[in-house]
DRENBA-124505 format. One record per residue: residue number from 1; x, z, y of N, C-alpha, C in turn. Coordinates in steps of 0.02 Angstrom, whole numbers, plus 32768, in hexadecimal, padded with zeros to 4 digits. Layout:
BEGIN
SITE     n   n.c1   n.c3   n.c2   ca.c1   ca.c3   ca.c2   c.c1   c.c3   c.c2
SITE   NUM      X      Z      Y       X       Z       Y      X      Z      Y
...
//
This chain:
BEGIN
SITE     n   n.c1   n.c3   n.c2   ca.c1   ca.c3   ca.c2   c.c1   c.c3   c.c2
SITE     1   85EA   77C4   8D16    85D3    7780    8D30   85B5   7755   8CF2
SITE     2   857E   7738   8CFF    8558    7714    8CCF   857D   76CA   8CD0
SITE     3   8582   76AB   8C94    859F    7669    8C97   8567   763D   8C70
SITE     4   856A   75FF   8C77    8535    75D8    8C4E   8541   75D5   8C09
SITE     5   8588   75EB   8BEC    8594    75F2    8BAD   856D   762F   8B86
SITE     6   8559   765A   8BB2    853D    769D    8B9F   84F8   7687   8B89
SITE     7   84D8   7656   8B9A    848D    7642    8B94   848F   7621   8B46
SITE     8   848F   764C   8B11    849C    7628    8ACE   8463   7636   8AA1
SITE     9   842C   763E   8AAE    83ED    7644    8A8E   83C3   7615   8AAD
SITE    10   8391   75F3   8A80    836A    75C9    8A93   831F   75E7   8A90
SITE    11   82FD   75F3   8AC3    82BA    7611    8AC3   8288   75EC   8AEE
SITE    12   824C   75F9   8AD6    8208    75D4    8AF1   81E5   7600   8B1B
SITE    13   81E0   75EA   8B59    81A9    760E    8B80   816B   75F2   8B78
SITE    14   8138   761D   8B6D    80F5    7606    8B5B   80C4   761A   8B93
SITE    15   808F   75EF   8BA2    8061    7603    8BD2   8020   760C   8BB0
SITE    16   7FFA   763B   8BC8    7FBC    764A    8BAB   7F87   7616   8BCD
SITE    17   7F55   75FF   8BA1    7F1E    75D8    8BBB   7EDB   75FD   8BA4
SITE    18   7EB5   7601   8BCA    7E75    7622    8BBC   7E38   75EF   8BC1
SITE    19   7E15   75F1   8B8D    7DD7    75BD    8B8A   7D93   75E2   8B80
SITE    20   7D63   75CE   8B9F    7D28    75F2    8B9C   7CF9   75D3   8B62
SITE    21   7CE4   75F4   8B36    7CB3    75E1    8B0B   7C6D   75D6   8B28
SITE    22   7C56   7594   8B32    7C13    758E    8B5C   7BDB   75A9   8B3E
SITE    23   7BD9   75AC   8AFA    7BA0    75C2    8AD6   7B97   760D   8AD6
SITE    24   7BD1   762D   8AD2    7BCB    767A    8AD4   7BE6   769E   8B12
SITE    25   7C10   7673   8B3C    7C2C    7691    8B79   7C60   76BC   8B6E
SITE    26   7C7C   76BD   8B30    7CB8    76DA    8B25   7D05   76BA   8B39
SITE    27   7D2C   76D8   8B47    7D72    76C2    8B57   7DA5   76BF   8B1C
SITE    28   7DC1   768D   8B13    7DED    7685    8ADA   7E32   7671   8B00
SITE    29   7E69   7691   8AED    7EAA    7687    8AFF   7ED1   766D   8ACC
SITE    30   7EFC   7635   8AE0    7F2D    7618    8AB6   7F6A   760C   8ADF
SITE    31   7F9A   7604   8AC0    7FE0    75F9    8AE2   7FFC   75B7   8AD2
SITE    32   801A   7597   8B05    8037    7553    8AFD   807D   755B   8B1C
SITE    33   80AE   7529   8B08    80EE    752F    8B13   80F5   7519   8B5E
SITE    34   8120   753F   8B86    811E    7525    8BCB   816B   750E   8BD7
SITE    35   819A   7534   8BC6    81E5    751E    8BD1   8212   753D   8B99
SITE    36   8232   7510   8B7E    8273    751F    8B53   82AE   752F   8B7D
SITE    37   82C7   7564   8B75    8306    7570    8BA1   8340   7596   8B79
SITE    38   837F   758D   8B8F    83B4    75B3    8B70   83B4   75FE   8B93
SITE    39   83CB   762E   8B6B    83C4    7675    8B84   83F6   769D   8B69
SITE    40   8406   76D8   8B87    8436    770A    8B70   83FA   773D   8B58
SITE    41   8407   775B   8B20    83DD    7788    8B03   8400   77C8   8AFB
SITE    42   83E1   77FD   8B0A    83FF    7844    8AF0   83B8   7878   8AF5
SITE    43   83CA   78B1   8AD1    8397    78E8    8ACB   83B4   791B   8AF2
SITE    44   8388   7941   8B13    839C    797F    8B32   8368   79B9   8B1D
SITE    45   836A   79D5   8AE7    8342    7A0B    8AD0   82FF   79F2   8ABB
SITE    46   82CF   7A25   8AAC    8287    7A1B    8A8E   8274   7A63   8A7F
SITE    47   8232   7A62   8A5E    8218    7A9D    8A4A   81E3   7A93   8A1A
SITE    48   81CA   7AC0   89FA    819D    7ABC    89CA   8165   7AEF   89E5
SITE    49   8123   7AD3   89ED    80EF    7AF8    8A04   80B0   7AF1   89D5
SITE    50   807B   7B20   89DD    803F    7B1D    89B3   8008   7AF0   89E1
SITE    51   7FF5   7AC1   89C4    7FBC    7A9A    89E2   7F84   7A94   89B0
SITE    52   7F50   7AA9   89BD    7F0F    7AA6    8991   7F24   7ABB   8949
SITE    53   7F3B   7AF4   8941    7F53    7B0C    88FF   7F87   7AE0   88DB
SITE    54   7FAE   7ABF   8900    7FE1    7A91    88E9   801F   7A98   890C
SITE    55   8057   7AA2   88DD    8091    7A9B    8901   80A6   7A60   8916
SITE    56   80C0   7A56   895C    80D7    7A0B    8978   8113   7A1E   8993
SITE    57   814B   79F2   897A    818A    79F1    8990   818D   79C0   89CD
SITE    58   81AD   79CF   89FE    81AF    79A8    8A3C   81FB   79A0   8A49
SITE    59   8219   7965   8A5B    8256    7952    8A62   825F   7936   8AA6
SITE    60   8282   794F   8ACF    828F    793C    8B11   82C2   7904   8B0C
SITE    61   82B3   78CA   8B19    82DF    788E    8B13   82E8   786D   8B59
SITE    62   8320   7851   8B63    832C    782E    8BA3   8343   77EC   8B97
SITE    63   8337   77BE   8BC0    8342    7773    8BB4   8362   7762   8C00
SITE    64   83A1   7745   8C03    83B4    772D    8C3E   83A8   76DC   8C43
SITE    65   8390   76C1   8C6D    8382    767C    8C67   8394   7660   8CAE
SITE    66   839A   7622   8CA3    8399    75F6    8CE6   8371   75B7   8CDF
SITE    67   8339   75BF   8CFA    82FE    7589    8CF0   82E5   757E   8D3A
SITE    68   82ED   7545   8D53    82CE    7538    8D91   8280   752B   8D8E
SITE    69   8264   7515   8D54    821F    7508    8D42   8200   754E   8D4A
SITE    70   821B   7582   8D32    81FF    75C8    8D27   81FE   75E3   8D6D
SITE    71   8238   75DD   8D92    8239    7606    8DD3   820A   75EA   8E0F
SITE    72   81ED   75A9   8DFB    81C6    758E    8E2C   8179   75A2   8E25
SITE    73   816F   75BE   8DE7    812B    75D2    8DDB   811D   7622   8DEB
SITE    74   80E7   7629   8E0D    80D3    7668    8E1D   80D5   769E   8DDB
SITE    75   80F5   76D5   8DE3    8100    76FF    8DA5   80B8   7723   8D98
SITE    76   80A6   771F   8D64    8065    7743    8D4B   807A   775B   8D00
SITE    77   808A   77A1   8CF9    8096    77B4    8CB6   806E   77A4   8C79
SITE    78   8028   77A2   8C8D    7FF5    7798    8C64   7FEF   7753   8C4B
SITE    79   800D   7720   8C6B    8007    76D4    8C5B   8041   76C6   8C32
SITE    80   8077   76E4   8C2B    80B8    76CF    8C0C   80D0   76FE   8BD4
SITE    81   80F1   76DE   8BA8    8119    7708    8B67   8147   76E0   8B59
SITE    82   8184   76FC   8B30    81BA    76E1    8B18   81AD   76DA   8AD5
SITE    83   81B8   76A8   8AB0    81C1    76A6    8A64   8206   7695   8A58
SITE    84   8222   76BE   8A25    826D    76C1    8A16   8276   76DE   89D0
SITE    85   8290   76BE   89A6    8296    76D2    8960   8253   76E4   8940
SITE    86   8226   76C1   8942    81E5    76CA    8921   81C7   770A   893D
SITE    87   81DB   772B   8972    81BC    775A    8999   819F   774C   89E0
SITE    88   8170   776E   89F4    8155    7765    8A34   815E   77A0   8A65
SITE    89   817C   7798   8A9A    8196    77C7    8ACB   8168   77C8   8B11
SITE    90   8145   77FE   8B19    8117    7807    8B52   8149   7810   8B95
SITE    91   8137   77EA   8BBF    8168    77E9    8BFF   814C   7822   8C2A
SITE    92   8178   7850   8C39    8164    7886    8C61   8181   7885   8CAD
SITE    93   81BE   7864   8CB4    81D5    785D    8CF3   8206   7828   8CF8
SITE    94   8212   7804   8D30    8240    77DA    8D48   8261   77E6   8D7C
SITE    95   82AA   77DF   8D80    82C9    77E6    8DBC   8306   77BE   8DBE
SITE    96   8320   77B1   8DFD    834F    777F    8E0A   839A   779D   8DF6
SITE    97   83BE   7781   8DD6    8400    779A    8DC6   8435   776A   8DF6
SITE    98   8457   777D   8E25    8478    7750    8E52   84C1   7745   8E32
SITE    99   84DC   770C   8E37    8518    76F3    8E23   853D   76CC   8E57
SITE   100   857D   76C8   8E5A    859F    769D    8E95   858E   765A   8E8F
SITE   101   857A   7640   8E50    856C    75EF    8E4F   8523   75E4   8E49
SITE   102   850A   7608   8E18    84BD    75F8    8E0F   8499   7642   8E0D
SITE   103   8454   7633   8E13    8432    7677    8E0F   8404   766D   8DC9
SITE   104   8403   76AC   8DAC    83EC    76AD    8D6B   83A8   76DD   8D7A
SITE   105   8380   76DF   8D41    8349    770B    8D40   8358   7735   8CFF
SITE   106   8346   777B   8D09    8349    77B1    8CD5   8305   77B8   8CC2
SITE   107   82E6   77AA   8C89    82A6    77B5    8C72   82A3   77F2   8C42
SITE   108   8285   7825   8C5B    8277    7861    8C31   823D   785C   8C03
SITE   109   823C   7865   8BC2    8201    7858    8B98   8202   789A   8B68
SITE   110   81C2   7895   8B46    81B9    78C3    8B12   81A1   78A1   8ADA
SITE   111   81BA   78AF   8A9C    81A7    7894    8A5B   818B   78C4   8A36
SITE   112   8142   78C6   8A2C    812C    78FE    89FF   8125   78EA   89B9
SITE   113   812D   7911   8987    812C    7914    8945   8104   794B   8924
SITE   114   80CE   7936   8914    80A1    796B    88EF   80A9   7965   889B
SITE   115   80D5   794C   8885    80D5    7942    883D   80ED   797B   8817
SITE   116   80FE   79B2   883D    8119    79EE    881D   80EF   7A1E   8819
//
């Protein structure tokens, strides 16, 4: 059972904003802060794979959150990411986690690191 005390990490949910360069017609993507929330953070596995002749480590991180602002927004994984501990996590999936008192969301993410 999840309790409010389990949400002990402060994370930032960010939203993508796309602007079009009117001179060249190219799209530019930037990220803005959407909602700061408390979360439970844990890691379940990961892998290392070869992308474009580079080794890329992927970490499967999960965040449990309770945020009414985020639940009322239609989910689109391309428009949101999580910023936590100076890293960016790509949102893969969101599912409801039921609790007797409150409903929580489990956010499955992937953090890619190609520094190695």
